[in-house]
N, C-alpha and C positions, 0 to 999 in steps of 0.2 A: 261316553261322557255321563249318561244317565244310566246307571245300573238298575234295570228292571223299571224304568220310569220312561217309556217312549213317549208318553204324553208331554213330558218336559221338553224333550228334543223337538217335538212337533211344535210346541209353544214358542221355542227359541227361533225355529225356522220360520213360522208364520210371522213372527215380529220382524224378522229380517226381510221377509217379502214385502210386508206392508210398509216398512220404513222405506225400502228401495222404491216402491211405487209412489209414496208421497214425496220423496226426494225428487224424483224424476219430474213429477208433477210441478212442484216448486220451481224447479229450474226452468221448465217450460214456460211458466207463467211469468217469472222475473225477467227471463232473456228474451222471450218471445220466439225462441227457436228451439230446436231439438238439442239435448245436451250434447257438448263435444265429448270426445274419448276421455279427456282428462277429467271433465265434470262427471261423466257416467261412472268412471272408476272411483272418484271421490265418494259419490253417492252410494255406490256398492259397499265401499269400505265402512261407511258411516252406518249403513244398515246392518252390516255384519257386526259392527260394534254394539249396536243396539241389541241384537240377538244374543251376543255374549254377556251383556249386562243382565238381561232377563234371566239367562241361564245361571248366572253366578248367584243372583238374588234368590232363585228358586232352590239351589243346592245349598245355599248359605256358605258359599265357599269364596276364597279369594284366589287369584291366579297364582301358580307356582311354576316359575319359568323353568326350572330344571326338571320338574316332572315332565314338561313337553318333550324333553330329549328321550326320556324312558318311554313316553307314549309313541314318539316317531319311530323308535326301534321295534316296538311291538307291532305297529301297522306297516312296517316298511314294505313287506311283500304284498300287502293288500294295496297300498298306494301305487305300487308299480303296476299292478293289474289295471287299476283305474286309469293311469296314464296311458297304458297300452289301448284301453277302450276309447279314450278320448281321441288319441292319434288315429285310431282305426276309422272311427266314424267322423267326428267333429273336424279334425284335421284334413281328412279326405275330402269332405264336402268343400272346404275351403280351397284346397289345392285343385280340386275338380273345376273350380271356376277359372283358374289360371289356364287349365287345359282347354277348357271351352273357349276362352278368348284366343288362345294360340291357334286352334283349329277351326273355329267357326267365325272368328273375327270380333273385333271389339264392339261393333253394332249389335250383334246378337247377344254378346255378353252384357252390354249395357241394358238392353230391353229385358233380359232376364233378371238382372239385379233390380231394376226398377219394378218388375212384377212382384218380386219377392218382398219389396218394401210393404205391399198391401198386406201381408200376412205377419209383419213384424210384431204388431201388438198382441195378436193371439199366440205368437211363439213365446212372448214374455209370460203370458198367463201359463203356458204349459210348463215352462221352467219353474215358476213359482209353485204351481200345483204339484209337480213332481217332488220339489223339496219337502212339501208337507205330506205327501201320500206315502212315501216310503216308510218312514218311522210308524205311521198309524197302521199301515198294512202289516208291518213286522209285528206290532202289538196284537192285531187282529189274528194273525196266523198262529202266534205263540198260544193265544187264548183258545182258539178253536181247532187248530190243526188243519185248517183249511188248505186245499191245494191252490187256491186263489184263481181258479179258472173263471169263476163267476165275478169276482171283483175285477179281473182283467177285462172281461167283456163289458162290465159296467163303466169302467174308466174310459175304455175306447168309445163307447157309445155316447157318453156324456161330452167328452172332448170333441167328438165329431159333430154333434149337435151344436156346440158352442162355435166351432170353427165355421160351419156352413152358415150359420146365423150371422157371423161377422161378414162373411163374403156377400151375404144377402143385403146387409146394411150398406156395405161399400157400393153395391150395385144402384142403390136408390138414393145415396147422399148427393146433395148439389156439388157441382164441380168446385165452387169456391171453398166450400167447407171441407171437402175431401183434401184439396191441396194445402188448406191451412193446418190440417191434422198430419198429414203424411209428407208434405212437400211437393215441390214442382214435379210434374210428370205423372203424379199418381193418377190423374184423370185419364191419361193415355193409357196407362197400365191396365185400366178396367177391361180392355179388350182381351186380356189374358185370364179373365176369370174362369173360364172353362178348364183350362189345364191346371190352373191353381187349385180348382176344386178337386180335380183328380189327385193332385199331389197331397192336399190336406186330407183327403179321405184315407190315403195309404199311410201318411204320417201318424194320423190319430189311431188307426187300427193297430199300428205297431206300438204305440205308447203304452197301452195297457199291459200287454206281456212284458215290455221293458221295465216298466216301474215294478210290477209284480215279481219279476225275476231278481231285481236288486233287493226287493223285501225278503227273499229268501235268505239272503246272505251268503249265497253260494257264488263267490265272485268269479270262480273259474268258468262258470257257465256262460257269464257275460262275454268273457274273452273268447270262448269258443264260438260265440255268435258274431261278435264284431269284427273279428280278423277275417273270416271268410267273406263278410259282407263288404269290407273295405274296397276291394277293386271295382265291385259294381257301383258303390257311391262315387268312387273317384272318376269313373269313366262314363257313368250314365248319362249326364248332361251332354257331354261331348259326342257320344254315340247318337243320341236323340237328335241333336242339332245337325249332325252329318246325314241322318236319314231324311229328315224334313226340311233342313235348310232354314229353320226358324227358331225363334225364342220359345215358341209353344212347344216345339219337339225337345228342346233342351229341359224344360220344365218337366214334361211328361218322362223323359229319360231319367232325370233325377229321382223322380217318383219310383221308377221301376227298380233303381238301385236301392231305394229305401225299402221297398216292398221285399227284396230279398233279405234284408235285415229283419224286417217284421217277422218273416216266416221263421228264420233261424231263431229269434228270440222266443217265439212261440214253442217251437220244438225243444229249446233248452228249458223253458219253463215247465213243460211236461215232464222232461227227463229229471229235473231237479225235484219235482214233487210227486213222482209217480207212485212212491210208497208213503207219501205224506210225512217224511221226516222233518223235524224241526231242526234246522241246521243253521248255525252262525259261524262261518268259516272265515277266519281272519288270514288264512293262508299260511297258518303256522303248522309246523310238523306235530303230529299227535305225540302225546306223551307215551312213554314206554308202557306197555300193557294197558293203555287207554283206548277208547274208541275213538277212531279218526273220523274224518268227513265221510259222507256217503260214497260209496264205490258203485259204479255202474257195472 
């Protein structure tokens, strides 16, 4: 979208994130309740539109509908890899909840879902931060040739501090205020703060390598990490619940599956940058006689 202007992409993404956060806050204040799925989708779409407007203004361009078809053809293979990544981890985590309910019972599933409500706000922050960090890290890597090991550690460390601070805040909030913010049952879910802390530590440690791997532009590497991780993410919660017979075990089991993903993302980041090449691989075949993507 922005040729050699990653700051512009960052500005658009930041606008999207801010508009999304403001929209959710407005819906919450106006309705006095958390946004419904329909309202959340509408707010997400409006935020995306705001980001698109900012991008169009910065580029001095107007939308070209038919150019979108050409762009879709260009990034078709890239998009397929991202779909595979999402199915491997995102969808696996959701299907894993059904497996947990079928094997451990609806009571443990309900307790697990309620416990994860406590970390919902910090997960939103992670999603927004990732949208902003990937283009900025891409620009940083192109400028410095960095292997991104230090940025990965810094990102994980900062997100880890933020998430544990959030859990600390939840631990001391009055019950009435906690249930106003996160809904009924949130106070009871505080008994699961220790396993939630374990889960958040693992998720945040994995987030730095994941974001930095995406910033390398080597999409194949993400697939190489996400596919082998999928079975662990899919079954981790059910196995943890089966061993302990509790929601706490399900939460820790889910964390163990994500830990496998984190390790593989770290390995792939090292492999993608071991000779510090600057690669932006759209998954296209190299031109005849030209240099293709890095070979291992």
